[in-house]
C-alpha positions in Angstrom: 0.0 0.0 0.0 1.4 3.4 -1.0 1.7 6.0 1.7 -0.1 8.5 -0.5 -3.4 6.5 -0.1 -3.2 6.7 3.7 -5.1 9.6 5.3 -4.3 11.0 8.7 -7.5 9.5 10.1 -6.8 6.1 8.6 -3.2 6.2 9.9 -4.3 7.1 13.4 -6.8 4.2 13.4 -4.1 1.8 12.2 -1.8 3.0 15.0 -4.7 2.6 17.4 -5.2 -1.0 16.4 -1.5 -1.8 17.2 -2.1 -0.6 20.8 -5.0 -2.6 22.3 -5.3 -0.3 25.3 -5.8 2.8 23.1 -9.0 4.7 23.7 -9.1 6.7 20.5 -8.7 10.0 22.3 -5.5 10.9 20.6 -7.0 10.1 17.2 -9.8 12.5 17.9 -7.5 15.1 19.3 -5.1 15.1 16.4 -8.1 15.2 14.0 -9.2 18.4 15.8 -5.6 19.9 15.5 -5.6 18.9 11.8 -8.9 20.7 11.3 -7.4 23.9 12.8 -4.4 23.6 10.5 -6.7 23.2 7.5 -8.7 26.3 8.5 -5.5 28.4 8.9 -4.1 27.1 5.6 -7.3 28.2 3.9 -7.1 31.7 5.4 -3.4 32.0 4.5 -4.1 30.9 0.9 -6.4 33.9 0.3 -4.6 36.3 2.6 -3.4 38.6 -0.3 -7.0 38.8 -1.7 -8.9 39.8 1.4 -8.2 42.2 4.2 -6.4 39.8 6.7 -2.8 40.9 6.2 -1.0 43.4 8.4 -1.2 44.4 12.0 -4.5 44.2 14.0 -3.5 47.1 16.3 -3.5 44.8 19.4 -0.5 43.9 21.5 -0.2 40.4 22.8 1.1 39.2 26.2 4.7 39.1 24.8 4.5 42.9 24.1 4.5 42.1 20.3 2.2 43.6 17.8 -0.5 41.1 16.8 -1.1 40.4 13.1 -4.7 40.0 12.0 -3.9 36.4 11.1 -2.5 35.8 14.6 -6.0 36.4 15.9 -7.7 34.4 13.2 -5.4 31.4 13.8 -5.9 31.6 17.6 -9.6 31.5 17.0 -9.2 28.5 14.6 -7.7 26.4 17.4 -10.3 27.5 20.0 -13.1 26.6 17.5 -11.5 23.2 16.6 -11.6 22.0 20.2 -15.0 23.4 21.1 -17.5 20.8 22.3 -15.0 18.1 21.6 -14.9 16.9 25.3 -11.1 16.4 25.2 -9.4 19.7 25.8 -10.4 21.8 28.8 -8.1 24.8 28.4 -5.8 26.3 25.8 -2.7 28.3 26.6 -1.6 30.5 23.7 1.0 33.0 22.8 -1.9 35.3 22.0 -3.7 35.1 25.4 -2.4 36.1 28.8 -4.3 33.4 30.7 -5.4 29.8 30.1 -8.7 30.0 28.2 -11.5 27.4 28.9 -12.7 25.6 25.7 -16.4 26.2 25.0 -18.5 23.2 26.0 -15.5 21.3 27.6 -15.3 23.2 30.9 -13.9 20.8 33.6 -14.6 17.8 31.3 -11.5 17.5 29.1 -8.5 15.4 30.2 -6.0 17.5 28.3 -4.7 21.0 28.1 -3.1 22.3 24.9 -0.3 24.9 24.5 -0.1 26.6 21.1 1.7 29.2 19.1 -1.1 29.6 16.6 0.9 31.3 13.9 4.7 31.3 14.4 6.6 33.7 12.1 3.5 35.8 11.4 5.6 39.0 10.9 6.8 37.3 7.6 3.3 37.1 6.2 3.4 40.3 4.3 6.3 39.0 2.2 4.8 35.5 1.7 7.4 33.6 3.7 6.6 30.2 5.1 5.0 30.2 8.6 3.6 27.6 10.9 1.7 26.5 14.0 3.2 24.7 17.0 1.3 22.6 19.5 2.0 20.7 22.8 -0.5 18.5 24.6 -0.3 17.7 28.3 -2.7 15.8 30.6 -4.7 18.2 32.7 -3.8 18.2 36.4 -6.8 16.6 38.1 -9.0 18.4 40.6 -7.6 21.9 40.1 -9.7 24.9 39.3 -9.6 28.7 39.4 -6.4 30.7 39.9 -4.6 27.6 41.2 -4.7 26.2 37.7 -2.1 28.7 36.4 0.6 27.4 38.7 -0.5 23.8 38.1 0.1 24.3 34.3 3.8 25.0 34.7 4.5 21.6 33.3 7.8 20.2 32.3 8.3 19.1 28.7 8.9 15.5 29.7 5.2 15.3 30.5 4.0 16.0 27.0 1.8 13.3 25.6 1.8 14.7 22.0 3.4 17.6 20.2 4.0 18.8 16.7 3.6 21.6 14.2 1.9 22.6 10.9 3.9 24.2 8.2 2.2 26.5 5.7 4.4 26.8 2.6 4.2 25.6 -1.0 2.3 22.7 0.6 0.7 22.4 4.1 2.4 19.8 6.2 1.4 18.4 9.6 4.1 16.7 11.7 3.4 15.1 15.0 4.6 12.7 17.7 2.8 10.9 20.5 6.0 9.3 21.7 5.9 6.6 19.0 8.1 8.2 16.4 7.6 11.3 14.2 5.2 11.2 11.2 4.4 13.8 8.6 1.3 14.4 6.5 0.8 16.7 3.5 -2.6 18.3 2.8 -4.1 17.3 -0.5 -6.3 20.4 -1.2 -8.2 18.6 -3.9 -9.8 16.2 -1.4 -9.3 18.3 1.7 -7.4 15.7 3.7 -3.9 15.1 5.0 -2.1 12.2 3.4 0.9 10.3 4.8 4.0 11.7 3.2 6.8 11.2 5.8 6.6 8.1 8.0 9.0 7.5 10.9 11.1 10.7 10.2 14.7 10.3 11.4 17.0 13.3 11.6 20.6 12.6 10.4 23.0 12.2 13.4 25.0 15.0 12.0 24.4 17.7 9.3 26.2 20.2 7.3 24.2 23.4 7.9 23.6 25.8 10.7 20.8 28.2 11.2 21.1 31.4 13.3 20.4 35.1 12.8 24.0 36.3 12.2 22.8 39.9 12.1 23.0 39.7 15.9 26.6 38.5 16.0 27.9 41.6 17.8 25.5 40.9 20.7 26.1 37.2 21.1 27.7 35.8 24.3 31.2 34.4 23.7 30.2 30.7 23.6 27.8 31.4 20.8 30.4 33.3 18.8 33.0 30.7 19.4 30.7 27.9 18.2 29.7 29.7 15.0 33.4 30.5 14.4 34.1 26.8 14.8 31.4 25.8 12.2 32.9 28.3 9.7 36.4 27.0 10.0 37.8 24.7 7.3 38.5 21.1 8.5 37.9 18.2 6.0 37.9 15.6 8.8 34.9 17.1 10.5 33.4 18.3 7.1 33.6 22.0 8.0 32.8 24.7 7.1 29.1 24.3 7.5 26.7 26.2 5.2 24.5 28.9 6.7 20.7 28.5 6.1 18.3 30.9 7.9 14.7 31.6 7.0 13.7 33.6 10.1 10.6 31.5 10.7 11.1 29.0 13.5 8.9 26.2 12.1 10.4 26.5 8.6 14.0 26.5 9.9 13.3 23.5 12.2 11.5 21.5 9.5 14.4 21.9 7.2 16.8 20.9 10.0 14.6 17.9 10.9 14.7 16.5 7.3 18.2 17.5 6.3 20.1 17.6 9.5 22.3 20.3 11.1 21.6 22.7 13.9 19.3 25.6 14.6 20.2 28.2 17.3 18.2 31.0 18.9 20.7 31.9 21.7 20.4 34.2 24.7 22.1 37.6 24.5 22.5 40.6 26.8 19.1 42.0 25.8 17.3 38.6 26.1 19.3 37.0 29.0 16.7 34.2 29.3 16.4 33.7 25.5 13.6 34.8 23.2 11.6 31.7 22.2 8.8 30.5 24.5 9.5 27.3 26.4 6.1 25.7 26.7 4.6 26.2 23.2 7.6 26.6 21.0 10.8 25.0 22.4 9.5 22.1 24.4 7.1 20.7 21.7 9.8 21.0 19.0 12.2 19.4 21.5 9.9 16.4 21.8 9.7 16.1 18.0 13.5 16.3 17.7 14.1 13.7 20.3 11.6 11.3 18.9 13.4 11.6 15.5 16.7 10.9 17.1 17.9 14.5 17.5 18.5 16.7 20.5 17.2 19.9 22.0 19.0 22.0 24.6 19.3 25.5 26.1 23.1 25.0 26.0 23.4 23.5 29.5 20.4 21.1 29.8 17.8 19.4 27.7 14.9 21.7 26.9 12.4 19.1 28.1 14.0 19.0 31.5 13.3 22.7 32.3 10.6 23.3 34.9 8.9 26.5 33.8 8.0 29.2 36.3 5.5 31.0 34.1 3.2 30.0 31.2 5.0 32.4 28.8 8.6 31.7 30.0 11.3 32.2 27.4 14.4 30.1 26.8 17.5 29.9 24.5 17.2 27.0 22.1 19.8 24.8 20.3 18.1 22.0 18.4 18.8 19.6 15.6 21.1 16.6 14.9 22.3 15.0 18.1 26.0 15.2 17.3 25.8 18.9 16.3 23.8 19.9 19.4 26.3 18.0 21.6 29.2 19.9 20.0 27.4 23.2 20.6 26.8 22.3 24.2 30.5 21.7 24.7 31.1 25.4 24.0 28.5 26.5 26.6 29.8 24.1 29.2 
């Protein structure tokens, strides 16, 4: 059977049959996520034709100007989980507090963390963007203001994570701890079809991805590591080539498939880093590890960090296991 004949729903059911204790909840949950991705993909596809490009005039919890499509994408996720009985709350880059899902209050077993539209500042120039999601089991018996502290969940506790990539094609990549699988949206039938089964990242790559425009503000370990990658050494296949899109999901997706390393380091202005731990770094870290890669803040695995806030930031080094380990040696 060719992969191109296997829809996401069919693949999830096949996986469910291989695990006799499975309840089907993950199948339904991932179907809801896929519906949100299809909705966002549709909106992006006509963004230049209707008035949805540009800033909305609102500022999100990060102090960043929201794009109109940020709000549309956030709403797409909220709508996808409504009345689905699985997700009780959603934590989003676009909302300060956890938001109860309509019809699921105190019923759902899960809470989902999302960056609804990563890289949205690139939309006006038609650059690839994406959505990132992370699923945790909801702490039992906790309500009200106590829930905020209870949701400071370590990345090791994720039960599912992944991302959608909106580019020349729309791709959905996910893991539930049983490997990493990718699906591409066939717009003619409106469904995701299996295109990348059991993705494995090369143990070592030949490219690095970082914003070199900030070189003068890097801490010494970052500068030393990039200098190392740019040196000529045939034994270690250096120099590496630089590849940087400026859209986290797109840069990570290329690194996942081709190998190499992506860095978004801390600097004096962002001493704790810039990327958000719970709905950007941790879910991508889960995907990277399940594909045989590695994700770190330079001194510890990303998924071992215990957050102290829902919107905590972190440095991120992610990609091929050997490349990330080499980077860590400079920070140690």
